[in-house]
N, C-alpha and C positions, 0 to 999 in steps of 0.2 A: 386190601389196600391197592389203590391204583398207583403203581410204582413210577410210572411216567410223570403223572401230575405231582406226586410227592417229591420226586427228584427235582423237577423244575422249581417247585416252591423252596426247597432247601438250598439249592444252588444259588438262587437269587437272594434268599435271606442271608446266607453267609458270605456271598461274593466269592464262591469257589470253596475248595476244601483245605487249602494250605495257607500257612502264614510263616513268617520268619521271626524268631525271637532269640535274644541273646542268652547264652549260657552263663555269662559273667555278669555280676551286678554292676550297674552304673548309677550309683546313688550319691556319690560324693565326688569332690574334685580329685581326690586320690584315685578313686575308681576310674575316672575319666583318663587320668594320666597313665594308668596301667593298661586299660583297654585300647587307648589310642595314643596320641603323642604326649610325652616323649617315650613312654615305656615300650610301645609296640615295636620300636626300632630294634630292641634286643633280640626277639625271635627272628626278625627279618635278617639280622646279621648272621645268626646261627644257620638259618636255612641257606643263605647265600654261600656260606662256607661249605655246606654239605646238604645237597638237595634232599637226601633221604630223611633229614630231620623234619621235613614238611609233614610226615606222618605223626610226629610227636607233638608238634606245635600248632597244627591247624585242623580244620574239619575234614581234610582229605581222607583220613583213614576210615571214616564212617559215612562217606557220601557217594551216592550213585546218581548218574545222569540217566534219566528216562528219555530216550531219543526217539522221535518219530518224524516222518515227513508228511503224515496225514493221508497216506495213499491207500491204506487198507484198514480202516478203523472199525473194529467190531464187525458187524455185518452191514455196515453203512457204506463201505467202499471208500472211494477217493474223495473225501470231504474237505481236505485241506488242513493246514496247520492250526488255524484258529479254532475250528470246530473239533479238533482232536484234543484240545486242552483239557476238557472235563475228564476224558478217559485217562490221560497221562497224570493228571492230579490224583485221580482215583488210585492209580497204580502206586504213586508215591505215598499216598495215605496207607495203602496196604503194607508197603515196605516198613513204614514207621510202626503201624499197629502190631504186626506179627513178628518183626525182627529188630525193631528199634534202629533201623537204618534210615539215615536222612537222605531222601531221594528228592530230586527236583525235575519237573517236566521241562524238556527242551524241545520245542515244536518248531521244526525248521521250515523256512519259506523257500524250499527247493526240493525237487525230486530227482536231481541229477546225482548219480553215484559219486562222481569225483568231488562235487561240492559238499555232499554229505560227509564223505570220508575226511575231506580237508577241514571242515568245520569241527568235527569231533576231535580230530588231532589237535586243533588249536586250543580246545577247552580242556584237554586232558589234565593239565597241572592241578586243577582244583578238585578233581574227582578220583575216588578210589576204584570205581568200576563203571562200566557202561552197560545199560540194559536197553537193547534195541526193541522197538515195539511198533507193531502195526505198520510195517513197511512192506509194500506189495512184492510178491515173487515175480521174476527171479532176482530182482535187484537186491532184495534183502540178503540173499545168500552171498552175493559179491561184496556187499557192504560189510557184512560180518567177517568174511574171510580176509578182506584187506585190512580191516581194523585190527583183527587178531595178530596179523603179521607186523603191523606198524605201531601198535601201542604196547606199553609195558604194564598195563593194568587189565583185569579181566573184562572180556567183552562177551555178552550173552544175549542171543536173540530168543526171547522167551516164547514167542509164537512157534518157533521150531523146537528148541531143546526143552523148555519147560513142559510143553505138551508131550514130547517124547518120553521124558522122565516119568510123568504121571501115568501115561499109557503103559509103560513097562511095569510100573508098580501094580497097576490094576491087573495086568495079565499074569504077573507072578502069583498074585493071590487067586485069580480066577482059575488058574491051572491047579492050584491046591484044592479048590472046591470040587472041581470035576475029576480030579485025580488023573491028570494027564501030564506028560513030560514035554518040555520045550523042544527036545530033539525029535519028537514023534509027531508033532502037530503041523498042520498045514495052515498058513496064515495068509489072508488076503488084505492088503492095504489099498484102499481106494482113495486116490488123490496122490499125484506124483509131484506136487509142488514142494515148497519149502518144508512145511510141517510133515507131509507124507514121507519125504526123503529122510528127514531127521528121525522120524519114528522107525522107518525101515532100517536105517543104519544102527540105531540103538538096539533094536530087537536082534539084529544079526550079531552085533558085538556081545550081546548077552548069551547067545547060543541058540537062537532059533535058526533052523537050517533050511526049512522049506517055506519060502516067502514068495508070493506073487504080488506085484504092484500093478494097479490098473489106473488108467486115466481115461480121457474122453475117447481115445482110440482103442481102448480095450486093454488086454494084458500087455504090459510093457516087455518088449524084447529088443534084441539088438537092431532089428529092422524098423522099429516104429517109435524111436525116441524123438523128442522135439529138437534134438541137436544140442541141448544144453549139457554141460559137463556133469552136472549132478545126476541127470537121468542116465547118462552113459555109465557112470560109476555104479548106479543101481543095477544095471543089467549085468555087471561083472560078477555079482554074487546072488542075484535073485533069479527066479524062473529057470532053475537048473535043467529042466526038460525042454526049454525054449518053446513053451506053449504059445499059441496064438488064439485069439477069440475075445469074447465079450466078458464083462463082469459076471454075468450069469454063469458062463462056463467056468470061470475061475472059482466061483463059490461051490461048485459041485464037490461034495465031500470035504469041504473046508471045515476046520475046527474053529477058526477065529476070523472074524471080520473086524477091521479097523477102518472107520470112515472119517476122512477129513476132506470132504468134497462138497456135496450139494444135497438139498432136501429131497426126500421121497424117491430115492433111486432104487431102493430094495422093495421087493414084494414079499408077501407071506410065502409064496411058492418058492422063492429063491432061498429063504431060510429053511424051508422044509427039505431042500436038497443038500443042506449042509450036514456035517457029521452029527452023530448023537451027542447031546450035551454041548451044543455049540455056544460060543461066546461072541457077543455082538457089542462092539463099542462104536456107536453111531454118533459122531460128534459135530456134524454140521450144525451151525447155530443161526437162528434160534430154532429152526426146524430140522431135526436129524434126518439121516438117510432113510430111517424107518422108525416109526413111533414105537416105544417100548411095548405097548399092549399088543401091537400087531406082530412084533418079533417074537414075543412069548407064545402067541397063538401058533406061530410057525414052528415052534419047538425049541427056540433058543433057551438055554438053561440060565445064562447070565446076560443081562443087558445093561449097558451104561451109556450115558449121553454127556453132553457138556452142560446140561440144564440143572438148575438147583431144585426144580420141582419134581424130580424123579430120583429114585435111589441110584447109587453108584455114579455120582457126578464126577466126571474127570475134570478136575479144577486145578489150574496152574498155580493157584495160591498155596497148594501143598508143596510146591517145589521152590519157586524163585526166592522167597524171603530167606529160607534156611540156607540155600546155596550161596547167596551173596553174603549172608552173615558169616558163614564158614570161610568163604574165600577172602573176605575183608580181614577177618581176625588172623588168618594165616598169612596175610599180605601176599596172596598168590598173584602171579603175573598172568594166569589164564585159568579158565575152568575146563579142565581136561575131561576126556571121555571117561576115565576111571572115576573122577569126581561125580560125574553124572550117574554112572552105574551104581555107586555106593549110595547116592541120594535116593535112587529108585528103590533099592533094597531096604533102606532105612524106613521109607514110607510104607512099604509093604509089610514089614515086620511089625509095625505098630498095630496092625489089625489082626494079628495072629490069634489073640484070645477071644475075639468076637467076630470071627470070619464066617460068612455064609453067602449064599448067592445074591443077596440084596445088600451086602455090606462088604465089598471087596476093598474099599479104601477108607481111611480115616475121614472123619468130618473135617471140613475146611477150617472150622473154628477150634479144632482140637489143639490145645496149647502145647502138647507134647511134640507136635510135628516139627516145628522150627528147631527145637532143641536137638531132636534126633538127627535131622538132616544136617544142621550146621556142624554138629560134632563129627558126623561121618565125613562130610566134605573137608572140614578142617584137618582131620587126621590123614585123609588121602592127600591133601595139598602138601602137608609136611613130608609125606612119603615121596611125592612127586619131586620134591626139591632135592632129595638125597641121591 
C-alpha cells in the first residue's frame, strides 16, 4: 500500500478524522429542555457554587487538549498551525481509540512562549489535561515548565516524556535479555535537546549511573553546553569523568546507544567498538542514526528504532494514552516523575513472558498496555496525594 496516497484519499474523503457528537439524546422537546434551556441552568448553578463540580457535570474529567504551535511537526519541521492539524487530529484519534479519552486539537497561530502559555491558561477550564505536541526545542521545555507551575491540571509534553518512558521500558527489557545491570552499563545518549534531556533524566532517576550525553559539539561537559539551563543540569549528573571528544569516542566500550538526533550518524565500525551484546536504540525518524541491518552487522545484540517496519519499535502510543487515562481517573494535578517511572515499568513487565532480542516491547496495538499503564499511574497518583 502507498500510505501517502491512501492517507490523502481518506483524509479528503472523511474531511479529517474527528467529529463531535452528543452523549445525551435530543429527540423530544423534553430532551431539548434538559440538554439546553431551561434545564441546563441547574448544573450551571451547582458549578457556580463549587467549581470542583465541573468534573461531575461536564466533559472536563475526560477531555485533553492537544496543543501545538506547528513548529516541529513530525520530521517536517516548522510547517505552521494549519498544516499540523492532521497530526493533532491523529493524536486525538489515538487517545480515543486506546484510552477512551476525548482529546481535541488546538493548533495555535503563534510561536511566542508567552502567548502560548497565556492561551493555554485561558482554555484550562474546559480541559482535564494538556498534551503538548510538536513544539520545537528549547521553547517546548520552557512552555511545559511554566504551564506545570501555573495550571492545576496535568501537563505532559509527549515528545519529551512519552519518548523517555518508552525508551526506559525498552532498556529495562533489553538489559534483561543481555543479562546486564543498570548500575554497571555505560549509556550514550545522542541528542541534548528536549527529548534527549528527558530520556537522560529518566534513566538517571531509574538508576543508570554512567551516562554520557552528546550533541553537535561532542560529549557534553561543563565547558561546552549551549548555555541552556537544561543542558547545565545534565552536566551535573552525567559524564562523571568529565570526558571530552566526539560521539565516536563516547561510544568506545559503551553498552547502550540511544539516539534522538539525526540520520546516518553511526557507522558499523562505531558499533564494533561498543561493548559485547550492545543495545542500540536509533530513533531519528524516518531515517535512524544507523539502519538496523548495519547495526547488527557491527555486533549489536538488540536494535530498536522509531519505525513500524522493524522489530522493537519505540512508539509513544505505548505510554501517553494510559498515562492520561490514569491521571484523569485519579484527578491528578500533575504527572509526576514517579508516575512516569511506574508507567515504564508497567510497559516493560507486559513483555516478560515473550521477551527476546527482537521483542523487547509490547505491540502498539496490544490492548493490555493501556490497562496496565493506567492502573500503575492511577495508583501512584493516589500515593502522590497522600
